[in-house]
C-alpha positions as CSV (number, residue, x, y, z in Angstrom):
1,M,-10.9,-43.7,25.2
2,R,-10.9,-47.5,25.9
3,I,-9.5,-48.3,29.3
4,G,-10.8,-51.6,30.7
5,K,-9.7,-53.7,33.7
6,T,-8.2,-56.3,31.4
7,A,-6.1,-53.7,29.7
8,I,-4.9,-52.3,33.0
9,A,-4.1,-55.8,34.3
10,L,-2.1,-56.6,31.1
11,L,-0.1,-53.4,31.5
12,L,0.6,-53.7,35.1
13,A,0.7,-57.4,36.1
14,G,3.9,-59.4,36.7
15,S,6.3,-56.7,37.7
16,F,6.8,-58.1,41.2
17,F,7.7,-61.5,39.9
18,C,10.6,-60.4,37.9
19,C,12.1,-58.2,40.5
20,G,12.8,-60.6,43.4
21,H,9.7,-59.9,45.4
22,A,7.9,-63.2,44.9
23,G,7.2,-64.8,48.2
24,R,8.0,-61.7,50.2
25,R,5.3,-59.9,52.3
26,V,4.3,-56.4,53.0
27,P,5.3,-55.1,56.5
28,S,2.5,-55.6,59.1
29,A,-0.2,-53.0,59.7
30,V,0.3,-51.3,56.4
31,E,-2.7,-49.6,54.8
32,V,-2.8,-48.4,51.1
33,N,-5.8,-46.5,49.8
34,G,-7.8,-47.6,52.9
35,V,-7.1,-51.3,52.3
36,E,-5.2,-53.3,55.0
37,V,-2.5,-55.1,53.1
38,G,0.0,-55.7,56.0
39,G,1.5,-59.2,56.0
40,M,0.2,-60.0,52.5
41,P,2.5,-61.2,49.7
42,Y,3.4,-58.3,47.5
43,A,1.6,-59.6,44.4
44,V,-1.6,-60.2,46.4
45,A,-1.3,-56.8,48.0
46,A,-0.8,-55.1,44.7
47,E,-3.9,-56.7,43.2
48,R,-6.0,-55.7,46.2
49,V,-4.8,-52.1,46.0
50,R,-5.3,-51.9,42.2
51,K,-8.9,-52.7,42.6
52,T,-9.3,-49.4,44.5
53,L,-7.8,-47.4,41.7
54,T,-10.2,-45.5,39.4
55,V,-9.2,-44.2,36.0
56,P,-11.5,-41.3,35.1
57,P,-12.2,-40.6,31.4
58,F,-10.4,-37.6,29.8
59,F,-11.6,-35.1,27.3
60,V,-10.3,-32.0,25.6
61,R,-13.2,-29.7,24.9
62,S,-13.1,-27.3,22.0
63,P,-15.5,-25.2,19.8
64,A,-14.7,-27.5,16.9
65,G,-15.6,-30.7,18.8
66,D,-14.3,-32.7,21.8
67,L,-11.2,-35.0,21.7
68,S,-11.1,-38.2,23.8
69,P,-7.6,-39.7,23.4
70,E,-6.3,-43.2,23.8
71,L,-4.3,-43.2,27.1
72,E,-1.7,-45.5,28.5
73,I,-2.4,-46.3,32.2
74,S,0.2,-47.2,34.8
75,D,0.3,-46.7,38.6
76,D,2.7,-46.3,41.5
77,V,1.4,-49.3,43.5
78,E,4.7,-51.2,43.3
79,K,6.7,-48.2,44.4
80,V,4.3,-47.5,47.3
81,L,4.4,-51.1,48.5
82,K,8.2,-51.5,48.2
83,S,8.7,-48.3,50.3
84,A,6.1,-49.1,52.9
85,K,7.1,-49.2,56.6
86,R,5.4,-51.0,59.4
87,G,2.1,-49.3,60.5
88,G,2.2,-46.8,57.6
89,R,-0.8,-45.5,55.7
90,Y,-0.2,-44.7,52.1
91,T,-2.0,-43.6,48.9
92,A,-1.4,-45.1,45.5
93,H,-2.4,-43.4,42.3
94,A,-3.2,-44.5,38.7
95,V,-1.0,-42.6,36.2
96,R,-2.4,-41.6,32.8
97,R,-0.1,-41.1,29.9
98,W,-1.0,-39.6,26.5
99,V,1.7,-40.9,24.1
100,D,0.6,-38.9,21.0
101,A,-0.4,-35.8,22.8
102,E,1.6,-33.3,20.8
103,E,0.5,-34.6,17.4
104,E,-3.2,-34.9,18.3
105,L,-3.3,-31.5,20.1
106,E,-1.7,-29.9,17.1
107,A,-4.4,-31.4,14.9
108,L,-7.1,-30.1,17.3
109,C,-5.6,-26.6,17.2
110,R,-5.7,-26.7,13.4
111,R,-9.4,-27.7,13.4
112,N,-10.2,-24.8,15.6
113,A,-8.0,-22.3,13.7
114,K,-9.0,-19.9,11.0
115,D,-6.7,-17.8,9.0
116,S,-7.1,-14.0,9.1
117,V,-8.0,-12.1,6.0
118,N,-6.2,-8.9,5.3
119,A,-8.2,-5.8,4.4
120,S,-7.8,-4.6,0.8
121,V,-8.0,-1.4,-1.1
122,T,-9.1,-0.8,-4.6
123,F,-8.2,2.4,-6.4
124,G,-9.6,3.7,-9.7
125,K,-10.7,6.8,-11.4
126,E,-13.4,7.4,-8.9
127,G,-11.1,7.1,-5.9
128,F,-10.7,4.5,-3.2
129,S,-12.9,1.6,-1.9
130,Y,-12.0,-0.5,1.1
131,T,-12.8,-4.1,2.1
132,S,-12.6,-4.8,5.8
133,G,-10.4,-7.6,6.9
134,E,-11.4,-10.6,9.1
135,K,-9.9,-11.6,12.4
136,G,-8.1,-15.0,12.6
137,I,-8.6,-17.7,15.2
138,A,-5.7,-19.5,16.8
139,C,-4.8,-21.5,20.0
140,D,-1.8,-21.3,22.3
141,F,-0.4,-24.8,21.6
142,S,2.3,-24.6,24.3
143,R,-0.2,-23.5,26.9
144,L,-2.7,-26.3,25.9
145,L,0.0,-28.9,26.2
146,L,0.9,-27.7,29.7
147,D,-2.8,-27.7,30.7
148,V,-3.3,-31.2,29.5
149,S,-0.2,-32.5,31.3
150,A,-1.3,-30.9,34.5
151,A,-4.8,-32.3,34.2
152,L,-3.6,-35.8,33.6
153,E,-1.3,-35.6,36.6
154,E,-3.9,-34.2,38.9
155,G,-6.6,-36.7,37.8
156,R,-8.9,-34.1,36.3
157,E,-11.3,-35.3,33.6
158,E,-11.2,-32.5,31.1
159,V,-9.4,-29.5,29.7
160,T,-11.0,-26.8,27.7
161,L,-9.3,-25.3,24.6
162,S,-10.0,-21.6,24.4
163,P,-9.0,-20.2,21.0
164,Y,-8.3,-16.5,20.7
165,E,-8.8,-14.0,18.0
166,Y,-6.0,-12.1,16.4
167,A,-6.1,-9.1,14.0
168,P,-5.1,-9.5,10.4
169,E,-1.7,-8.2,9.4
170,V,-3.3,-5.4,7.3
171,T,-6.4,-3.7,8.7
172,E,-8.7,-1.2,7.0
173,E,-7.4,1.5,9.4
174,M,-3.8,0.8,8.3
175,L,-4.8,1.1,4.6
176,K,-6.6,4.4,5.2
177,E,-3.4,5.6,6.9
178,R,-1.4,4.5,3.8
179,T,-3.8,6.3,1.4
180,R,-3.8,9.8,2.8
181,L,-3.5,12.9,0.6
182,L,0.2,13.6,0.1
183,S,-0.2,16.6,-2.3
184,S,-2.4,18.3,-4.8
185,F,-1.6,20.8,-7.6
186,S,-3.7,22.5,-10.2
187,T,-3.3,24.9,-13.2
188,A,-5.9,26.9,-15.1
189,Y,-6.6,26.7,-18.9
190,D,-9.0,28.4,-21.2
191,P,-12.2,26.3,-21.5
192,K,-13.2,28.3,-24.6
193,N,-10.3,26.7,-26.5
194,A,-12.2,23.5,-27.1
195,P,-9.5,21.4,-28.8
196,R,-6.8,22.2,-26.3
197,S,-9.2,21.7,-23.4
198,H,-10.2,18.3,-24.8
199,N,-6.5,17.2,-25.0
200,I,-5.9,18.2,-21.4
201,E,-8.9,16.4,-20.2
202,L,-8.3,13.3,-22.2
203,S,-4.6,12.9,-21.1
204,A,-5.5,13.6,-17.5
205,K,-8.2,11.0,-17.6
206,Q,-5.7,8.4,-18.9
207,I,-3.5,8.9,-15.8
208,S,-6.2,9.1,-13.2
209,G,-6.6,5.9,-11.3
210,T,-2.9,4.9,-11.7
211,T,-1.1,3.1,-8.8
212,V,2.6,3.4,-8.6
213,G,4.1,0.6,-6.4
214,A,7.0,1.0,-4.0
215,G,10.2,1.6,-5.9
216,E,8.3,1.6,-9.2
217,E,9.0,4.2,-11.9
218,F,6.2,6.0,-13.6
219,S,6.4,7.2,-17.2
220,F,4.0,9.9,-18.5
221,N,4.4,8.7,-22.1
222,E,3.8,5.1,-21.2
223,A,0.7,6.0,-19.2
224,V,-0.8,8.4,-21.7
225,G,0.4,6.8,-24.9
226,A,0.9,8.4,-28.3
227,R,-1.0,11.6,-28.9
228,T,-2.6,10.9,-32.2
229,A,-5.8,11.7,-34.0
230,E,-6.6,8.0,-34.0
231,R,-6.5,8.0,-30.2
232,G,-8.8,10.9,-29.9
233,Y,-6.4,13.9,-29.7
234,K,-7.1,17.1,-31.6
235,E,-5.1,19.9,-33.2
236,A,-4.2,22.8,-30.8
237,P,-1.3,25.2,-30.4
238,V,2.0,23.6,-29.5
239,I,5.5,25.0,-29.0
240,Q,7.9,23.7,-31.6
241,D,11.4,25.0,-32.3
242,G,10.8,28.1,-30.2
243,L,7.5,29.0,-32.0
244,F,3.9,28.4,-31.4
245,T,2.3,26.3,-34.1
246,Q,-0.6,23.9,-34.6
247,G,-0.1,20.2,-33.7
248,V,-2.1,17.2,-32.7
249,G,-2.2,16.9,-28.9
250,G,-1.6,20.5,-28.1
251,G,-2.2,21.1,-24.4
252,V,-0.9,17.8,-23.1
253,C,2.2,19.5,-21.8
254,Q,-0.1,21.4,-19.3
255,T,-1.2,18.0,-18.0
256,S,2.3,16.8,-17.6
257,T,3.3,20.1,-16.0
258,T,0.4,19.9,-13.5
259,L,1.4,16.3,-12.6
260,F,5.0,17.4,-12.2
261,G,3.9,20.0,-9.6
262,A,2.0,17.4,-7.6
263,V,4.8,14.9,-7.8
264,L,7.4,17.4,-6.4
265,R,5.1,18.3,-3.6
266,A,4.5,14.7,-2.7
267,G,8.1,13.9,-2.1
268,L,8.4,11.6,-5.1
269,T,11.8,11.3,-6.9
270,V,11.8,12.9,-10.4
271,T,14.1,11.0,-12.7
272,E,13.3,12.9,-15.9
273,S,11.8,16.3,-16.8
274,H,12.3,18.9,-19.5
275,P,11.6,22.6,-19.8
276,H,9.8,24.1,-22.8
277,S,11.8,26.1,-25.2
278,L,9.6,29.1,-24.3
279,S,8.2,29.9,-20.9
280,V,4.6,29.1,-20.3
281,G,2.0,31.1,-18.5
282,Y,0.3,28.5,-16.3
283,V,3.3,27.8,-13.9
284,P,6.3,29.8,-12.8
285,P,9.6,29.2,-14.8
286,S,11.4,26.0,-14.2
287,E,8.3,24.3,-12.9
288,D,7.1,23.1,-16.3
289,A,7.5,19.6,-17.7
290,M,7.4,19.4,-21.5
291,V,6.6,16.0,-23.0
292,S,6.9,14.8,-26.6
293,S,7.6,11.6,-28.5
294,S,11.3,11.9,-27.4
295,S,10.9,13.7,-24.1
296,D,9.2,12.2,-21.0
297,L,8.2,13.0,-17.4
298,K,9.4,10.2,-15.1
299,F,9.4,9.7,-11.4
300,V,10.1,6.9,-8.9
301,N,8.0,6.1,-5.8
302,P,10.6,6.1,-2.9
303,Y,8.1,5.1,-0.3
304,P,7.6,1.5,1.1
305,Y,4.0,1.6,0.1
306,P,2.2,2.4,-3.2
307,V,1.2,5.9,-4.2
308,Y,-2.0,6.7,-6.1
309,L,-2.7,9.3,-8.8
310,R,-6.1,10.9,-9.3
311,A,-6.9,13.8,-11.8
312,E,-9.8,16.2,-12.0
313,T,-10.7,18.5,-14.8
314,G,-13.4,21.0,-15.5
315,G,-14.3,24.6,-15.0
316,G,-11.0,25.6,-16.7
317,R,-8.8,23.8,-14.2
318,V,-6.8,20.6,-14.2
319,A,-5.7,19.2,-10.9
320,F,-3.7,16.1,-9.7
321,F,-4.0,14.5,-6.3
322,I,-1.4,12.1,-5.0
323,Y,-2.2,9.7,-2.1
324,G,0.1,7.5,0.0
325,M,1.7,7.1,3.4
326,P,2.9,10.5,4.7
327,D,6.6,10.7,5.9
328,G,6.1,13.7,8.1
329,I,7.9,16.0,5.7
330,R,6.4,19.0,3.9
331,Y,7.7,19.6,0.4
332,E,7.6,23.0,-1.2
333,V,8.7,24.3,-4.6
334,E,10.3,27.7,-5.2
335,S,11.0,29.4,-8.6
336,R,13.6,32.1,-9.2
337,V,14.2,34.2,-12.3
338,L,17.9,34.8,-12.7
339,F,17.8,37.3,-15.5
340,R,15.6,38.3,-18.5
341,L,16.5,38.5,-22.2
342,E,14.9,41.3,-24.2
343,P,13.6,40.2,-27.6
344,P,14.9,41.8,-30.8
345,P,12.9,44.6,-32.5
346,P,9.8,43.3,-34.2
347,R,9.9,42.1,-37.8
348,I,7.7,44.2,-40.1
349,V,5.7,42.6,-42.8
350,E,3.3,44.1,-45.3
351,G,-0.3,43.2,-45.0
352,E,-3.8,44.5,-45.5
353,E,-4.0,46.3,-42.1
354,D,-1.9,47.4,-39.2
355,R,-1.8,44.6,-36.6
356,T,0.3,42.5,-34.4
357,V,0.8,39.1,-36.0
358,R,2.9,37.7,-33.1
359,P,3.6,39.5,-29.9
360,A,7.2,39.8,-28.7
361,K,8.1,37.6,-25.6
362,C,11.0,38.1,-23.3
363,G,13.4,35.2,-22.7
364,L,14.7,34.4,-19.3
365,A,17.0,32.2,-17.2
366,S,15.5,30.5,-14.1
367,E,15.9,27.8,-11.6
368,S,13.6,25.9,-9.3
369,W,14.3,24.6,-5.8
370,L,12.8,21.8,-3.7
371,I,12.5,22.8,0.0
372,L,11.9,20.3,2.8
373,R,10.3,21.4,6.1
374,D,9.3,19.6,9.3
375,K,5.8,19.7,10.8
376,A,6.6,22.9,12.6
377,G,7.7,24.6,9.3
378,K,11.4,24.5,10.0
379,E,13.5,24.2,6.9
380,L,15.4,20.9,6.8
381,S,17.1,21.2,3.4
382,R,16.8,22.6,-0.1
383,S,18.0,21.3,-3.4
384,R,17.9,22.7,-6.9
385,I,15.5,20.9,-9.2
386,R,16.5,22.5,-12.5
387,C,18.2,25.5,-14.1
388,D,16.7,26.5,-17.4
389,T,16.9,29.1,-20.2
390,Y,13.8,30.1,-22.1
391,A,14.2,31.7,-25.5
392,C,12.8,35.1,-26.4
393,V,10.3,35.5,-29.2
394,Q,10.7,38.2,-31.9
395,G,7.4,40.0,-32.5
396,I,5.9,40.3,-36.0
397,E,4.0,43.5,-36.9
398,E,1.9,43.7,-40.0
399,R,1.7,47.1,-41.7
400,A,-0.7,48.1,-44.5
401,P,0.9,49.8,-47.5
402,A,1.0,53.6,-47.6
403,P,-1.8,55.1,-49.8
404,P,-0.5,56.5,-53.2
405,A,0.3,60.2,-53.6
406,E,-2.6,62.4,-54.9
407,D,-2.7,63.7,-58.6
408,P,-4.4,67.2,-58.8
409,S,-5.1,66.9,-62.5
410,A,-6.8,63.6,-62.0
411,E,-8.9,65.1,-59.3
412,E,-9.9,68.0,-61.5
413,E,-10.9,65.7,-64.3
414,E,-12.9,63.6,-61.9
415,L,-14.7,66.8,-60.7
416,F,-15.5,68.4,-64.0
417,G,-15.5,65.5,-66.3
418,G,-12.6,66.9,-68.3
419,L,-12.5,69.7,-70.9
420,P,-14.0,69.6,-74.4
421,E,-11.6,69.1,-77.2
422,K,-10.9,72.1,-79.5
423,S,-12.3,71.9,-83.0
């Protein structure tokens, strides 16, 4: 800050001489700033008083460095002298003015500022990992401007900028609240059936670690891909046209069904699901979700935050866990069998032994319901998920052919070797 006597004189001199005061004198016995100026010409009196004025330096202190601005200096000497009365004692002041205060103080605030860093979450097959956010630093510009104005007016030499910290928009605590367990669901499979177990575990692994954004639709077929030998799938029993047969990827429907159970209990919106043609043993009727090249399991995330899918397999169980931001609702699924269909009498086929080639299986009609409850367990609503019909299976019984009737003469010949011929 450069404020010299010459600069002050240039700024202040001459005002009396253009205002009709040349040659006039200050009333007698007037004292300004301790200087007796009574009876002096106004110009001389003003010069004498100005010599008593001091202009202190001015600084704005801040953690990022101090600011010493260029100030314009004026005073109220002329006003004091013109209003002076005989015998009066007065005080005149130097007036400091910071022309570019707003612009320079904004720049100072920016130098002291630091943007906050939001916390982040990473989700994968192994679960969640969190990165802590960082607080930001800012200053109250309006308050600083008022403090500077008051300090200049009161003749103080400095003002201190005190930046304050603020939390990031997204904190680690917020992310942990948004990644709580919404639901889990599991089903059992036979680990001794190695090909089928392999297909369940492979398809579950391909889904585990998936994030479904707010409003986004999930497709099982897109996530898992084609179930082919080239992609690692093996032959295992599948249901086709109402019958069990061998097919590549057998067992994947148990993965989709288990995911379906977790999805319903997490409050996600199912947009596509299909029953098997035959009922399955690992979930109640109308809670299954058959998938194929032409049938899919799809659902939409209705929440304002992402949901996360994680799968676990092993020990003869496949389980899905869904994480997200709870909405305070508990979702339950209820299955009802409406009626059963008895299979027709078994078909009998000839074979080498008596055995059951294919056991008979009852058909049935069923429906599933989604029930919403509040935290206290009170039922809020219920809606039907699906109404399905599962075909019955005709049994096949193999029967060995009946043994031929016994021939007594043949037995006698066998015992005695036959009779000798007559000569």
